[in-house]
All heavy atoms as an XYZ file, in Angstrom:
749
protein
N      16.773      7.695      4.278
C      16.666      9.101      3.988
C      16.057      9.784      5.224
O      15.032      9.328      5.736
C      15.764      9.292      2.758
C      15.524     10.715      2.406
S      14.403     10.962      1.011
C      15.146     10.019     -0.260
N      16.659     10.860      5.683
C      16.091     11.567      6.831
C      14.699     12.112      6.515
O      14.368     12.408      5.370
C      17.072     12.716      7.068
C      18.319     12.338      6.360
C      17.925     11.429      5.249
N      13.887     12.259      7.541
C      12.497     12.683      7.358
C      12.392     14.054      6.705
O      11.461     14.306      5.940
C      11.780     12.678      8.697
N      13.340     14.934      6.967
C      13.244     16.280      6.396
C      13.515     16.300      4.893
O      13.139     17.250      4.216
C      14.167     17.252      7.120
C      15.640     16.987      6.902
C      16.472     18.020      7.619
C      17.939     17.830      7.318
N      18.730     18.897      7.913
N      14.136     15.247      4.356
C      14.431     15.178      2.924
C      13.401     14.369      2.147
O      13.515     14.243      0.936
C      15.813     14.570      2.691
C      16.924     15.426      3.219
N      17.191     16.684      2.739
C      17.820     15.201      4.206
C      18.206     17.196      3.387
N      18.609     16.313      4.299
N      12.416     13.829      2.832
C      11.394     13.032      2.155
C      10.366     13.943      1.502
O      10.129     15.060      1.969
C      10.694     12.110      3.145
C      11.591     11.040      3.657
C      10.889     10.201      4.696
O       9.776     10.496      5.099
N      11.565      9.156      5.137
N       9.735     13.466      0.436
C       8.669     14.269     -0.180
C       7.491     14.415      0.779
O       7.304     13.602      1.685
C       8.278     13.475     -1.428
C       8.814     12.113     -1.210
C       9.960     12.210     -0.254
N       6.714     15.438      0.570
C       5.599     15.727      1.467
C       4.346     14.992      1.005
O       3.416     15.587      0.481
C       5.350     17.231      1.520
C       4.313     17.606      2.554
O       4.183     16.864      3.545
O       3.624     18.622      2.359
N       4.340     13.675      1.188
C       3.154     12.888      0.895
C       2.306     12.821      2.146
O       2.813     12.746      3.256
C       3.524     11.473      0.441
C       4.206     11.431     -0.899
C       5.395     10.756     -1.062
C       3.651     12.064     -1.997
C       6.026     10.714     -2.286
C       4.268     12.025     -3.225
C       5.452     11.348     -3.373
N       0.996     12.824      1.941
C       0.068     12.887      3.067
C       0.191     11.656      3.966
O       0.108     11.760      5.186
C      -1.376     13.093      2.562
C      -2.313     13.454      3.699
C      -1.895     11.886      1.854
C      -2.230     14.871      4.112
N       0.435     10.489      3.383
C       0.527      9.285      4.210
C       1.797      9.267      5.046
O       1.839      8.655      6.101
C       0.412      8.012      3.368
C       1.435      7.863      2.283
C       2.665      7.299      2.531
C       1.163      8.286      0.986
C       3.613      7.152      1.538
C       2.093      8.141     -0.021
C       3.312      7.579      0.258
O       4.239      7.443     -0.726
N       2.837      9.984      4.614
C       4.057     10.056      5.413
C       3.875     10.944      6.633
O       4.645     10.852      7.581
C       5.224     10.570      4.565
C       5.733      9.598      3.504
C       6.825     10.248      2.681
C       6.217      8.317      4.133
N       2.864     11.802      6.598
C       2.571     12.633      7.763
C       1.909     11.824      8.877
O       2.018     12.178     10.043
C       1.617     13.772      7.377
C       2.165     14.774      6.426
C       1.120     15.826      6.144
N       1.539     16.761      5.117
C       0.775     17.741      4.662
N      -0.441     17.910      5.143
N       1.223     18.554      3.730
N       1.204     10.758      8.516
C       0.364     10.059      9.484
C       0.787      8.628      9.798
O       0.333      8.071     10.791
C      -1.081     10.023      8.973
C      -1.669     11.387      8.793
N      -2.148     12.125      9.845
C      -1.822     12.164      7.699
C      -2.591     13.290      9.403
N      -2.401     13.330      8.104
N       1.597      8.016      8.952
C       1.974      6.611      9.143
C       3.481      6.549      9.376
O       4.250      7.195      8.666
C       1.590      5.769      7.898
C       1.967      4.321      8.098
C       0.116      5.911      7.607
N       3.916      5.771     10.370
C       5.364      5.625     10.599
C       6.066      5.047      9.362
O       5.508      4.218      8.635
C       5.455      4.649     11.767
C       4.117      4.660     12.406
C       3.133      5.031     11.355
N       7.270      5.509      9.139
C       8.021      5.128      7.943
C       8.262      3.621      7.870
O       8.230      3.029      6.792
C       9.345      5.884      7.905
C      10.120      5.826      6.611
C       9.282      6.358      5.459
C      11.402      6.615      6.736
N       8.451      2.990      9.003
C       8.673      1.537      9.032
C       7.458      0.790      8.477
O       7.590     -0.176      7.735
C       8.973      1.101     10.465
C       9.396     -0.321     10.609
C       9.758     -0.634     12.043
N       8.621     -0.586     12.942
C       7.833     -1.634     13.192
N       8.068     -2.774     12.632
N       6.824     -1.519     14.014
N       6.264      1.267      8.806
C       5.048      0.627      8.308
C       4.854      0.905      6.821
O       4.340      0.050      6.098
C       3.833      1.093      9.103
C       3.834      0.537     10.502
C       2.485      0.604     11.109
C       2.529     -0.073     12.457
N       1.215     -0.418     12.912
N       5.261      2.072      6.369
C       5.185      2.375      4.935
C       6.094      1.431      4.159
O       5.710      0.891      3.118
C       5.569      3.850      4.660
C       5.653      4.131      3.172
C       4.575      4.799      5.314
N       7.296      1.208      4.685
C       8.230      0.288      4.022
C       7.694     -1.143      4.021
O       7.816     -1.856      3.015
C       9.600      0.329      4.688
C      10.346      1.603      4.440
N      10.455      2.181      3.199
C      11.012      2.411      5.288
C      11.167      3.282      3.294
N      11.519      3.452      4.552
N       7.106     -1.571      5.124
C       6.541     -2.918      5.196
C       5.411     -3.085      4.183
O       5.338     -4.097      3.483
C       6.041     -3.213      6.610
C       5.372     -4.558      6.825
C       6.365     -5.692      6.568
C       4.805     -4.642      8.229
N       4.528     -2.092      4.087
C       3.432     -2.131      3.125
C       3.970     -2.211      1.694
O       3.479     -2.989      0.873
C       2.552     -0.887      3.309
C       1.315     -0.883      2.477
C       0.216     -1.636      2.850
C       1.233     -0.120      1.329
C      -0.940     -1.638      2.082
C       0.085     -0.106      0.560
C      -0.999     -0.871      0.939
N       5.011     -1.439      1.403
C       5.611     -1.452      0.066
C       6.262     -2.789     -0.240
O       6.139     -3.310     -1.356
C       6.646     -0.321     -0.057
O       6.003      0.922      0.266
C       7.215     -0.245     -1.463
N       6.923     -3.383      0.729
C       7.557     -4.692      0.525
C       6.495     -5.751      0.246
O       6.671     -6.606     -0.633
C       8.428     -5.068      1.742
C       9.677     -4.204      1.766
C       8.786     -6.538      1.734
C      10.487     -4.315      3.033
N       5.385     -5.696      0.968
C       4.296     -6.650      0.724
C       3.733     -6.474     -0.674
O       3.504     -7.455     -1.401
C       3.201     -6.504      1.800
C       3.731     -6.967      3.152
C       1.952     -7.291      1.417
C       2.821     -6.650      4.325
N       3.531     -5.232     -1.099
C       3.019     -4.972     -2.441
C       3.985     -5.478     -3.516
O       3.568     -6.113     -4.486
C       2.794     -3.479     -2.649
C       1.574     -2.940     -1.998
C       1.375     -1.475     -2.317
O       2.334     -0.708     -2.390
N       0.138     -1.097     -2.524
N       5.267     -5.183     -3.344
C       6.249     -5.617     -4.337
C       6.368     -7.137     -4.392
O       6.503     -7.715     -5.478
C       7.612     -4.998     -4.039
C       7.757     -3.532     -4.394
C       9.118     -3.009     -3.941
C       7.567     -3.300     -5.877
N       6.303     -7.788     -3.236
C       6.397     -9.250     -3.242
C       5.176     -9.863     -3.932
O       5.314    -10.862     -4.647
C       6.577     -9.793     -1.835
O       5.515     -9.398     -1.019
N       3.990     -9.279     -3.762
C       2.804     -9.778     -4.473
C       2.951     -9.573     -5.973
O       2.594    -10.453     -6.764
C       1.549     -9.079     -3.967
S       1.032     -9.589     -2.332
N       3.485     -8.434     -6.354
C       3.701     -8.166     -7.782
C       4.694     -9.150     -8.385
O       4.447     -9.711     -9.460
C       4.201     -6.730     -7.977
C       4.537     -6.336     -9.408
C       3.267     -6.280    -10.250
C       5.258     -5.008     -9.432
N       5.790     -9.395     -7.693
C       6.797    -10.339     -8.184
C       6.213    -11.750     -8.256
O       6.432    -12.467     -9.245
C       8.056    -10.296     -7.297
C       8.979    -11.455     -7.582
C       8.782     -8.978     -7.487
N       5.455    -12.133     -7.249
C       4.832    -13.456     -7.252
C       3.886    -13.611     -8.444
O       3.914    -14.634     -9.137
C       4.093    -13.697     -5.943
C       3.373    -15.024     -5.817
C       4.383    -16.162     -5.772
C       2.501    -15.034     -4.584
N       3.064    -12.610     -8.699
C       2.158    -12.670     -9.850
C       2.923    -12.740    -11.162
O       2.554    -13.476    -12.077
C       1.217    -11.469     -9.852
C       0.088    -11.508     -8.843
C      -0.685    -10.198     -8.886
C      -0.835    -12.670     -9.099
N       4.006    -11.986    -11.277
C       4.789    -11.986    -12.517
C       5.458    -13.346    -12.730
O       5.469    -13.867    -13.846
C       5.836    -10.876    -12.475
C       6.642    -10.821    -13.708
C       6.284    -10.318    -14.926
C       7.968    -11.328    -13.869
N       7.296    -10.464    -15.815
C       8.352    -11.092    -15.197
C       8.868    -11.947    -13.017
C       9.595    -11.452    -15.692
C      10.102    -12.312    -13.505
C      10.447    -12.065    -14.830
N       5.988    -13.925    -11.648
C       6.644    -15.239    -11.763
C       5.627    -16.300    -12.174
O       5.899    -17.129    -13.046
C       7.343    -15.612    -10.436
C       7.726    -17.072    -10.399
C       8.554    -14.735    -10.228
N       4.460    -16.262    -11.575
C       3.437    -17.247    -11.929
C       2.979    -17.051    -13.370
O       2.780    -18.022    -14.108
C       2.253    -17.167    -10.945
C       2.695    -17.734     -9.607
C       1.041    -17.916    -11.472
C       1.685    -17.585     -8.515
N       2.827    -15.807    -13.781
C       2.363    -15.520    -15.136
C       3.351    -16.010    -16.194
O       2.955    -16.474    -17.269
C       2.139    -14.022    -15.319
C       1.550    -13.643    -16.664
C       1.392    -12.160    -16.781
C       2.519    -11.446    -17.420
N       3.049    -11.861    -18.643
N       4.630    -15.935    -15.910
C       5.634    -16.313    -16.901
C       6.060    -17.780    -16.806
O       6.849    -18.226    -17.615
C       6.881    -15.421    -16.768
O       7.393    -15.546    -15.450
C       6.545    -13.981    -17.076
N       5.543    -18.503    -15.834
C       5.944    -19.905    -15.687
C       4.899    -20.830    -16.303
O       3.909    -20.384    -16.864
C       6.131    -20.233    -14.200
O       4.882    -20.276    -13.568
N       5.138    -22.119    -16.150
C       4.180    -23.113    -16.658
C       2.907    -23.131    -15.810
O       1.902    -23.681    -16.217
C       4.820    -24.503    -16.646
C       5.982    -24.596    -17.562
C       6.556    -25.975    -17.525
N       6.836    -26.346    -18.904
C       6.780    -27.546    -19.377
N       6.463    -28.548    -18.582
N       7.053    -27.788    -20.633
N       2.986    -22.556    -14.633
C       1.829    -22.529    -13.731
C       0.894    -21.359    -14.041
O       0.080    -20.982    -13.214
C       2.301    -22.444    -12.291
N       0.988    -20.799    -15.225
C       0.191    -19.632    -15.587
C      -1.305    -19.914    -15.575
O      -2.111    -18.980    -15.513
C       0.616    -19.110    -16.960
N      -1.665    -21.158    -15.609
C      -3.077    -21.525    -15.597
C      -3.744    -21.122    -14.276
O      -4.953    -20.864    -14.235
C      -3.257    -23.033    -15.886
C      -4.706    -23.365    -16.185
C      -2.771    -23.855    -14.742
C      -5.143    -22.999    -17.543
N      -2.970    -21.020    -13.193
C      -3.526    -20.639    -11.900
C      -3.469    -19.131    -11.661
O      -3.799    -18.661    -10.573
C      -2.832    -21.373    -10.740
C      -3.025    -22.864    -10.852
C      -1.382    -21.003    -10.642
N      -3.077    -18.367    -12.667
C      -2.970    -16.914    -12.515
C      -4.278    -16.273    -12.037
O      -4.249    -15.443    -11.125
C      -2.485    -16.277    -13.822
C      -2.280    -14.803    -13.725
C      -1.154    -14.290    -13.103
C      -3.208    -13.918    -14.255
C      -0.966    -12.919    -13.003
C      -3.022    -12.556    -14.164
C      -1.899    -12.060    -13.536
N      -5.435    -16.616    -12.603
C      -6.682    -16.009    -12.086
C      -6.925    -16.317    -10.612
O      -7.450    -15.480     -9.877
C      -7.775    -16.621    -12.967
C      -7.077    -17.015    -14.211
C      -5.698    -17.425    -13.805
N      -6.529    -17.505    -10.174
C      -6.682    -17.848     -8.754
C      -5.766    -16.988     -7.890
O      -6.136    -16.605     -6.780
C      -6.358    -19.324     -8.522
C      -7.281    -20.233     -9.247
S      -8.897    -20.136     -8.539
C      -9.249    -21.839     -8.392
N      -4.592    -16.688     -8.399
C      -3.670    -15.851     -7.648
C      -4.167    -14.412     -7.566
O      -3.980    -13.745     -6.554
C      -2.270    -15.896     -8.263
C      -1.600    -17.251     -8.132
S      -1.591    -17.897     -6.448
C      -0.586    -16.708     -5.628
N      -4.807    -13.944     -8.606
C      -5.407    -12.608     -8.554
C      -6.505    -12.595     -7.494
O      -6.639    -11.635     -6.733
C      -5.930    -12.182     -9.948
C      -6.714    -10.898     -9.873
C      -4.778    -12.052    -10.923
N      -7.276    -13.651     -7.429
C      -8.292    -13.774     -6.392
C      -7.648    -13.849     -5.006
O      -8.179    -13.305     -4.031
C      -9.161    -15.008     -6.640
C     -10.274    -15.257     -5.640
C     -11.299    -14.129     -5.708
C     -10.930    -16.586     -5.910
N      -6.507    -14.477     -4.916
C      -5.803    -14.581     -3.634
C      -5.367    -13.207     -3.124
O      -5.216    -13.010     -1.912
C      -4.598    -15.499     -3.769
N      -5.204    -12.247     -4.021
C      -4.828    -10.899     -3.595
C      -5.913    -10.264     -2.722
O      -5.611     -9.454     -1.839
C      -4.549    -10.012     -4.806
C      -3.282    -10.341     -5.583
C      -3.160     -9.440     -6.799
C      -2.058    -10.212     -4.702
N      -7.153    -10.632     -2.950
C      -8.239    -10.136     -2.105
C      -8.042    -10.630     -0.676
O      -8.185     -9.863      0.283
C      -9.606    -10.598     -2.656
C     -10.731    -10.237     -1.704
C      -9.849    -10.024     -4.041
N      -7.683    -11.887     -0.519
C      -7.471    -12.442      0.809
C      -6.202    -11.878      1.455
O      -6.166    -11.663      2.666
C      -7.418    -13.965      0.741
C      -8.715    -14.555      0.267
C      -8.812    -15.134     -0.986
C      -9.851    -14.496      1.063
C     -10.006    -15.663     -1.436
C     -11.055    -15.024      0.636
C     -11.138    -15.608     -0.623
N      -5.198    -11.620      0.648
C      -3.978    -10.995      1.176
C      -4.295     -9.606      1.705
O      -3.821     -9.204      2.761
C      -2.876    -10.959      0.099
C      -2.383    -12.370     -0.175
C      -1.724    -10.061      0.532
C      -1.440    -12.486     -1.344
N      -5.149     -8.885      0.977
C      -5.550     -7.549      1.432
C      -6.300     -7.636      2.765
O      -6.129     -6.806      3.650
C      -6.404     -6.871      0.361
C      -7.041     -5.553      0.764
C      -5.996     -4.549      1.191
N      -6.569     -3.299      1.581
C      -7.029     -3.021      2.810
N      -6.999     -3.933      3.745
N      -7.510     -1.837      3.092
N      -7.137     -8.653      2.921
C      -7.854     -8.833      4.183
C      -6.895     -9.208      5.321
O      -7.103     -8.836      6.465
C      -8.940     -9.907      4.052
C     -10.111     -9.457      3.241
C     -10.795     -8.299      3.932
C     -11.947     -7.774      3.122
N     -12.489     -6.543      3.681
N      -5.831     -9.938      5.005
C      -4.843    -10.286      6.022
C      -4.050     -9.063      6.492
O      -3.516     -9.052      7.599
C      -3.891    -11.354      5.494
C      -4.477    -12.750      5.325
C      -3.467    -13.675      4.669
C      -4.931    -13.304      6.657
N      -3.987     -8.048      5.647
C      -3.284     -6.828      6.037
C      -3.979     -6.136      7.215
O      -3.351     -5.357      7.929
C      -3.181     -5.861      4.852
C      -2.211     -6.244      3.747
C      -2.242     -5.209      2.641
C      -0.810     -6.410      4.268
N      -5.263     -6.432      7.419
C      -5.979     -5.864      8.556
C      -5.389     -6.343      9.883
O      -5.535     -5.668     10.899
C      -7.459     -6.243      8.504
C      -8.196     -5.531      7.387
O      -7.716     -4.459      6.943
O      -9.247     -6.041      6.960
N      -4.740     -7.500      9.878
C      -4.122     -8.015     11.095
C      -2.724     -7.460     11.317
O      -2.216     -7.472     12.432
C      -4.057     -9.546     11.063
C      -5.414    -10.190     11.017
C      -5.834    -10.845      9.878
C      -6.262    -10.117     12.108
C      -7.086    -11.432      9.825
C      -7.514    -10.700     12.074
C      -7.937    -11.359     10.919
N      -2.094     -6.969     10.250
C      -0.731     -6.450     10.343
C      -0.731     -4.952     10.628
O       0.082     -4.458     11.400
C       0.051     -6.750      9.047
C       1.453     -6.180      9.095
C       0.085     -8.244      8.784
N      -1.657     -4.231      9.997
C      -1.730     -2.785     10.123
C      -3.030     -2.397     10.824
O      -4.023     -3.114     10.755
C      -1.710     -2.115      8.737
C      -0.470     -2.383      7.956
C      -0.434     -3.390      7.004
C       0.668     -1.632      8.157
C       0.700     -3.643      6.273
C       1.822     -1.872      7.434
C       1.833     -2.884      6.494
N      -3.017     -1.234     11.440
C      -4.255     -0.730     12.043
C      -5.162     -0.182     10.936
O      -4.714      0.103      9.827
C      -3.940      0.370     13.060
O      -3.433      1.510     12.397
N      -6.428     -0.041     11.259
C      -7.385      0.494     10.274
C      -6.979      1.902      9.850
O      -7.110      2.265      8.693
C      -8.793      0.525     10.867
C      -9.348     -0.819     11.191
C      -9.987     -1.410      9.993
C     -10.673     -2.701     10.392
N     -10.963     -3.529      9.275
N      -6.491      2.683     10.786
C      -6.070      4.047     10.490
C      -4.905      4.070      9.502
O      -4.915      4.824      8.534
C      -5.679      4.743     11.796
C      -5.270      6.177     11.633
C      -4.777      6.723     12.991
N      -3.827      7.768     12.820
C      -2.553      7.622     12.498
N      -2.048      6.432     12.307
N      -1.753      8.652     12.355
N      -3.912      3.209      9.742
C      -2.762      3.156      8.840
C      -3.178      2.704      7.441
O      -2.731      3.274      6.446
C      -1.693      2.210      9.382
C      -1.011      2.751     10.622
O      -1.151      3.958     10.902
O      -0.353      1.960     11.317
N      -4.033      1.701      7.369
C      -4.484      1.223      6.059
C      -5.320      2.264      5.328
O      -5.280      2.346      4.106
C      -5.271     -0.072      6.199
C      -4.443     -1.331      6.318
C      -5.342     -2.530      6.529
C      -3.572     -1.531      5.108
N      -6.062      3.065      6.081
C      -6.863      4.096      5.408
C      -5.963      5.139      4.759
O      -6.305      5.696      3.716
C      -7.825      4.753      6.384
O      -7.139      5.550      7.314
N      -4.796      5.398      5.333
C      -3.860      6.340      4.717
C      -3.047      5.683      3.601
O      -2.768      6.299      2.581
C      -2.916      6.919      5.764
C      -3.567      7.912      6.639
C      -3.876      7.764      7.959
C      -4.038      9.215      6.271
N      -4.510      8.879      8.419
C      -4.616      9.800      7.407
C      -4.021      9.937      5.082
C      -5.171     11.060      7.399
C      -4.575     11.207      5.076
C      -5.144     11.756      6.221
N      -2.652      4.438      3.795
C      -1.792      3.775      2.821
C      -2.542      3.253      1.601
O      -1.997      3.200      0.503
C      -1.060      2.597      3.476
C      -0.003      2.954      4.500
C       0.448      1.710      5.229
C       1.155      3.661      3.844
N      -3.786      2.853      1.790
C      -4.518      2.141      0.742
C      -5.849      2.830      0.461
O      -6.897      2.219      0.491
C      -4.744      0.699      1.194
C      -5.194     -0.196      0.064
O      -4.877      0.101     -1.092
O      -5.852     -1.210      0.350
N      -5.782      4.124      0.189
C      -6.999      4.908     -0.013
C      -7.210      5.175     -1.491
O      -6.258      5.267     -2.269
C      -6.889      6.220      0.748
C      -8.214      6.899      0.939
O      -9.256      6.269      0.681
O      -8.220      8.063      1.360
N      -8.470      5.326     -1.875
C      -8.804      5.590     -3.273
C      -8.718      7.063     -3.630
O      -8.595      7.400     -4.809
C     -10.212      5.069     -3.582
C     -10.407      3.567     -3.478
C     -11.869      3.211     -3.725
C      -9.524      2.842     -4.457
N      -8.797      7.942     -2.628
C      -8.763      9.373     -2.916
C      -7.356      9.783     -3.357
O      -6.373      9.396     -2.728
C      -9.165     10.185     -1.681
C      -9.296     11.670     -1.990
S      -9.718     12.669     -0.554
C     -11.331     12.076     -0.188
N      -7.258     10.575     -4.420
C      -5.935     10.992     -4.892
C      -5.176     11.809     -3.849
O      -5.765     12.512     -3.034
C      -6.245     11.856     -6.118
C      -7.620     11.497     -6.513
C      -8.326     11.021     -5.285
N      -3.874     11.704     -3.905
C      -2.982     12.368     -2.955
C      -3.207     13.881     -2.919
O      -3.253     14.485     -1.854
C      -1.533     12.055     -3.358
C      -0.492     12.796     -2.585
C      -0.280     12.211     -1.215
O      -0.611     11.047     -0.998
O       0.210     12.941     -0.355
N      -3.374     14.494     -4.064
C      -3.486     15.953     -4.109
C      -4.749     16.438     -3.403
O      -4.725     17.452     -2.703
C      -3.470     16.437     -5.561
O      -4.548     15.858     -6.278
N      -5.851     15.735     -3.552
C      -7.100     16.140     -2.886
C      -6.986     15.991     -1.374
O      -7.449     16.845     -0.620
C      -8.274     15.324     -3.405
C      -8.698     15.687     -4.799
C      -9.941     14.929     -5.192
C     -10.336     15.282     -6.613
N     -11.552     14.570     -7.013
N      -6.372     14.890     -0.919
C      -6.234     14.682      0.521
C      -5.345     15.761      1.133
O      -5.625     16.256      2.219
C      -5.651     13.307      0.809
C      -6.614     12.184      0.572
C      -6.120     10.888      1.157
C      -4.939     10.372      0.398
N      -4.528      9.017      0.807
N      -4.276     16.112      0.437
C      -3.350     17.116      0.962
C      -4.028     18.477      1.047
O      -3.881     19.202      2.027
C      -2.099     17.206      0.091
C      -0.976     17.977      0.744
C       0.236     18.077     -0.122
C       0.886     16.751     -0.345
N       2.142     16.824     -1.093
N      -4.810     18.828      0.029
C      -5.529     20.107      0.051
C      -6.538     20.144      1.188
O      -6.658     21.167      1.872
C      -6.242     20.331     -1.286
C      -5.327     20.685     -2.421
C      -6.104     20.848     -3.720
C      -5.154     21.035     -4.893
N      -5.877     21.096     -6.161
N      -7.229     19.032      1.401
C      -8.222     18.983      2.467
C      -7.556     19.119      3.843
O      -8.035     19.863      4.700
C      -9.027     17.681      2.395
C     -10.018     17.633      1.267
S     -10.828     16.028      1.055
C     -11.306     15.595      2.697
N      -6.449     18.444      4.041
C      -5.776     18.513      5.333
C      -5.165     19.885      5.571
O      -5.233     20.417      6.676
C      -4.697     17.438      5.447
C      -4.067     17.443      6.825
C      -3.140     16.289      7.037
O      -3.625     15.152      7.095
O      -1.934     16.531      7.148
N      -4.579     20.461      4.543
C      -3.997     21.801      4.688
C      -5.078     22.830      4.982
O      -4.867     23.758      5.763
C      -3.221     22.177      3.436
C      -1.930     21.377      3.283
O      -1.476     20.780      4.298
O      -1.385     21.334      2.169
N      -6.246     22.679      4.378
C      -7.349     23.598      4.630
C      -7.856     23.452      6.071
O      -8.220     24.443      6.708
C      -8.484     23.345      3.645
N      -7.864     22.233      6.593
C      -8.312     22.019      7.971
C      -7.333     22.614      8.980
O      -7.730     23.089     10.036
C      -8.471     20.524      8.255
C      -9.695     19.912      7.602
C      -9.780     18.414      7.852
O      -8.843     17.820      8.379
N     -10.889     17.818      7.459
N      -6.049     22.595      8.652
C      -5.050     23.129      9.560
C      -5.091     24.647      9.626
O      -4.703     25.235     10.612
C      -3.657     22.665      9.167
C      -3.418     21.207      9.454
C      -2.038     20.751      9.031
O      -1.292     21.496      8.398
N      -1.704     19.512      9.372
N      -5.561     25.285      8.568
C      -5.636     26.756      8.552
C      -6.829     27.219      9.249
O      -7.249     27.472     10.160
C      -5.728     27.272      7.126
C      -4.454     27.057      6.351
C      -4.598     27.488      4.900
O      -5.702     27.865      4.482
O      -3.603     27.445      4.186
């Protein structure tokens, strides 16, 4: 999708689209992995896999810059960040 047709999300203003896609693929693969483990006979290790997500998140520090991760993986809601940035630009 061309950049002009994308929704105006704050992280799309600051992070390259390729990195956004990579972050999303990593998230989806973790979700699929957790779902497969949960529905299989190996469900007993599910809590360990949830714990492994903490380490996966720490490994993302080597793939993405701190700045990119702060935009992609932030706790502040999108609407508040957008209002704050728009106010700073004015």
